[in-house]
C-alpha positions in Angstrom: 295.4 -112.0 202.5 295.4 -110.5 205.8 291.4 -108.4 206.1 290.2 -106.8 208.7 285.7 -106.3 208.7 283.6 -104.1 210.9 280.0 -104.9 211.2 278.2 -101.2 212.2 275.2 -103.2 214.3 273.0 -101.2 215.8 273.4 -102.3 219.2 277.4 -104.1 219.0 279.8 -103.5 217.0 281.5 -106.5 215.8 285.7 -106.7 214.1 287.2 -109.4 213.2 290.2 -109.9 211.4 291.5 -113.5 209.8 293.9 -114.3 207.0 291.9 -115.9 203.4 292.7 -118.0 201.5 290.0 -119.1 198.2 288.4 -122.2 200.4 289.2 -120.9 204.4 290.1 -117.9 206.1 292.3 -118.2 210.0 291.0 -116.0 212.2 294.1 -113.8 213.7 291.2 -111.4 216.7 287.6 -111.8 216.6 285.7 -108.5 219.3 282.7 -106.4 219.9 281.7 -103.4 221.9 278.6 -102.4 222.5 278.1 -98.9 221.4 273.9 -98.8 220.7 274.0 -96.3 217.7 270.4 -97.0 217.6 270.3 -95.9 220.9 267.9 -92.5 220.9 267.3 -91.7 217.5 266.2 -95.0 215.3 262.4 -94.6 215.4 263.3 -90.7 214.4 265.9 -92.2 211.8 268.1 -90.9 213.1 271.6 -91.6 214.6 271.8 -89.5 218.1 274.7 -87.5 219.2 275.9 -89.4 221.9 276.3 -92.6 219.8 277.9 -91.2 217.2 280.6 -89.8 219.7 280.9 -93.9 220.7 280.4 -95.2 217.0 283.8 -92.9 217.2 285.7 -94.3 220.3 284.5 -97.4 219.0 286.5 -96.6 215.6 289.4 -96.1 217.6 289.6 -99.1 219.7 288.8 -100.9 216.6 291.9 -99.0 214.3 294.0 -99.7 217.1 294.1 -103.4 217.2 293.9 -103.2 213.5 297.2 -101.8 213.2 298.3 -103.9 215.9 297.7 -106.9 214.0 299.0 -105.1 210.4 295.5 -105.8 209.3 295.7 -102.7 206.4 292.8 -104.4 204.1 289.3 -103.0 206.0 286.3 -102.9 205.2 282.9 -101.9 206.8 279.1 -102.4 207.1 276.5 -100.1 208.2 273.7 -102.0 208.3 270.2 -101.1 209.9 270.8 -97.9 212.1 273.2 -96.1 209.1 270.6 -97.0 206.3 268.5 -94.9 208.1 269.7 -92.3 209.7 268.6 -89.8 207.9 272.3 -87.8 208.9 274.3 -91.5 208.8 276.7 -89.4 205.7 278.7 -87.3 209.2 279.1 -90.9 210.0 280.7 -92.2 207.3 282.0 -88.7 206.3 283.6 -88.5 210.4 284.9 -91.8 210.3 286.5 -91.1 206.5 288.0 -88.0 207.5 289.6 -89.9 211.0 290.3 -92.8 210.3 290.5 -94.0 206.0 287.9 -96.5 206.8 284.7 -96.0 203.5 281.7 -97.2 205.3 279.5 -99.6 202.9 276.1 -99.2 203.6 274.0 -102.2 202.6 270.6 -103.4 202.4 268.2 -105.6 204.0 268.5 -108.2 201.5 272.1 -107.6 200.6 272.5 -107.7 204.5 271.1 -111.4 204.0 273.1 -112.4 202.2 276.7 -112.0 203.9 274.7 -113.9 206.7 274.2 -116.5 204.6 277.3 -116.3 203.2 278.4 -116.5 206.3 276.6 -119.5 207.7 277.4 -121.2 204.7 281.5 -121.4 205.8 280.8 -124.5 207.9 277.0 -125.4 207.0 275.6 -127.7 204.3 271.7 -126.9 204.7 271.3 -130.3 204.2 267.8 -130.5 206.0 265.2 -127.8 204.7 267.0 -124.1 207.4 266.2 -120.8 208.9 268.9 -118.8 209.7 267.4 -116.0 212.3 269.9 -113.0 212.3 269.0 -111.2 215.6 269.8 -107.7 215.6 269.1 -104.2 216.9 267.1 -102.7 214.2 266.5 -105.4 211.7 266.4 -109.5 211.8 267.8 -111.3 208.9 265.8 -114.5 207.9 267.3 -116.8 205.4 266.1 -120.3 204.7 268.1 -122.8 202.7 267.9 -126.2 201.7 270.4 -128.4 199.5 268.8 -127.8 195.3 266.1 -124.9 196.7 265.8 -121.7 195.9 267.6 -119.0 198.7 264.8 -117.6 200.7 265.6 -114.2 202.1 263.5 -111.5 204.5 265.0 -108.1 206.7 262.2 -107.3 208.8 262.9 -104.3 210.8 261.9 -105.8 214.2 265.0 -105.4 215.7 265.0 -105.6 219.8 266.8 -101.5 219.6 263.9 -100.9 217.7 261.2 -102.6 219.7 262.7 -101.6 223.5 262.4 -97.8 222.0 259.3 -98.1 220.4 257.0 -100.5 223.3 256.8 -98.8 227.1 257.6 -102.7 228.4 257.1 -102.9 231.5 259.6 -104.7 234.4 259.4 -108.3 233.8 257.3 -107.8 231.0 253.5 -107.9 231.3 251.3 -110.5 228.8 249.8 -107.6 227.8 253.8 -107.1 227.2 253.9 -109.5 225.1 250.8 -109.1 223.3 251.6 -106.0 221.4 254.7 -107.6 220.4 253.7 -110.5 218.5 251.1 -109.2 216.8 254.1 -106.3 215.5 255.8 -109.3 214.4 252.9 -110.4 212.7 251.9 -107.5 211.1 255.5 -106.9 209.8 256.0 -111.3 208.2 254.5 -110.7 205.4 257.3 -112.0 203.6 258.5 -114.3 205.7 254.9 -115.9 206.0 255.8 -116.9 201.8 258.5 -119.6 202.8 258.7 -122.7 202.3 258.8 -125.1 205.4 261.8 -125.6 208.2 262.9 -127.9 210.3 265.9 -126.8 211.6 266.5 -123.0 212.9 270.6 -121.9 212.3 270.7 -118.9 215.0 273.3 -116.5 213.6 276.3 -116.4 216.3 274.9 -112.7 218.6 272.0 -113.8 220.7 272.0 -116.9 219.9 275.4 -117.4 221.5 274.4 -116.0 224.6 271.7 -119.1 224.7 273.7 -121.2 224.8 276.3 -120.5 227.5 272.9 -119.5 229.6 272.1 -123.1 229.1 276.1 -124.2 229.8 277.2 -122.2 232.2 280.2 -121.6 229.6 282.2 -119.3 227.4 280.5 -120.1 223.6 282.8 -122.8 222.4 286.1 -121.9 220.1 286.2 -122.7 216.7 284.1 -123.1 213.3 281.1 -125.7 213.3 277.8 -125.1 214.0 276.7 -126.3 217.1 273.2 -128.3 217.9 270.8 -126.7 221.4 268.8 -128.9 222.4 265.3 -127.6 222.5 263.8 -128.3 225.2 266.8 -126.1 227.3 266.9 -123.5 224.7 263.2 -123.5 225.7 263.5 -123.4 229.5 265.8 -119.7 228.9 263.7 -118.1 226.8 260.7 -118.5 229.6 263.3 -117.4 232.1 264.7 -114.5 230.1 261.2 -113.4 228.7 260.0 -113.4 232.7 263.0 -112.1 234.9 263.8 -108.4 235.9 266.4 -106.3 234.5 267.7 -106.3 238.1 267.9 -110.0 237.5 269.8 -110.1 233.9 272.2 -107.8 235.4 273.3 -110.4 237.4 273.8 -112.8 235.5 277.5 -113.9 234.9 276.4 -115.7 231.5 274.2 -111.8 229.9 276.5 -109.7 228.2 275.7 -106.2 229.2 274.5 -104.3 226.4 272.1 -107.9 225.7 270.7 -106.8 229.1 267.5 -104.7 228.7 266.4 -106.5 224.9 267.5 -109.7 226.2 263.6 -110.2 226.6 262.4 -109.5 223.2 264.6 -111.3 221.4 263.9 -114.4 223.4 260.5 -113.5 222.7 261.3 -113.2 218.9 262.7 -117.0 218.7 259.9 -118.0 221.1 258.0 -116.7 217.9 259.4 -118.3 215.4 260.2 -121.8 217.2 256.9 -122.1 216.9 255.7 -120.4 213.9 258.0 -122.8 212.2 257.5 -125.7 214.1 261.2 -126.1 214.5 262.5 -129.5 215.6 266.3 -128.6 215.8 268.1 -125.6 216.9 271.1 -124.7 214.9 274.1 -121.9 216.4 276.6 -121.0 214.3 280.1 -118.7 215.4 279.2 -117.2 211.5 277.4 -113.8 210.3 278.1 -111.6 208.4 281.4 -110.9 209.1 282.4 -113.9 208.0 280.2 -113.7 205.1 282.1 -110.6 203.5 285.7 -112.7 204.3 284.0 -115.6 201.7 283.4 -112.5 198.6 286.6 -111.0 199.4 
């Protein structure tokens, strides 16, 4: 069965079209658009008019792609920026009216479950592992290990939320680092209850950018998780944290939507690596939208 999934991320909208069978799927199309839905309003619990228009434009593009691939079964999921906005009903009603697509608003735990379902298409959790999905509005964490109960949490420490909450220098100062780290820790009560784990599983998104910066090459196609040397990742994270916006603009492997907020994502990743004493890093090409296919 051919299905399309649209993930309305706070920074990026993602479209996946796939032919789904009982135990597998075949990707027909996979693309993303930088929408910055949370910019200008996420901390005020609103979707700004300009962001709303960018969302409609992205839907126009995505619907045209779905039509070209004859994908009529379209699921759309609203995450942090949508679920927190007091005016989200405007977005939902306009998308329904214009495109006949129903957006399902999901809470943070449902989002984390879908992320886990996506990653588990190809990752086996033989070792105690922590999935991390860096979003614009929230960041989801899932701790999994064969035989152990899953542990989930969704923290409102997304990069867009942080970027608009803090007046950060360019490049960030040590004081900026400290303020952000204190904010992460203040928000981490649920995460502090997680059992130990030795492997960090980065769910697509920013982690694919980290890989591409390390290897100066596009992230590999396919379904297999990719191992990333901890030393190489640390070097890239340090570079991003210490970089200026101009330096990131000139880097061929940092996509435009990530350039302003990349230092926040990098600092948050280092925080988790240190907090859990992570020994190995794996990047999964799958996340929420693949998880939605798994549940179909």
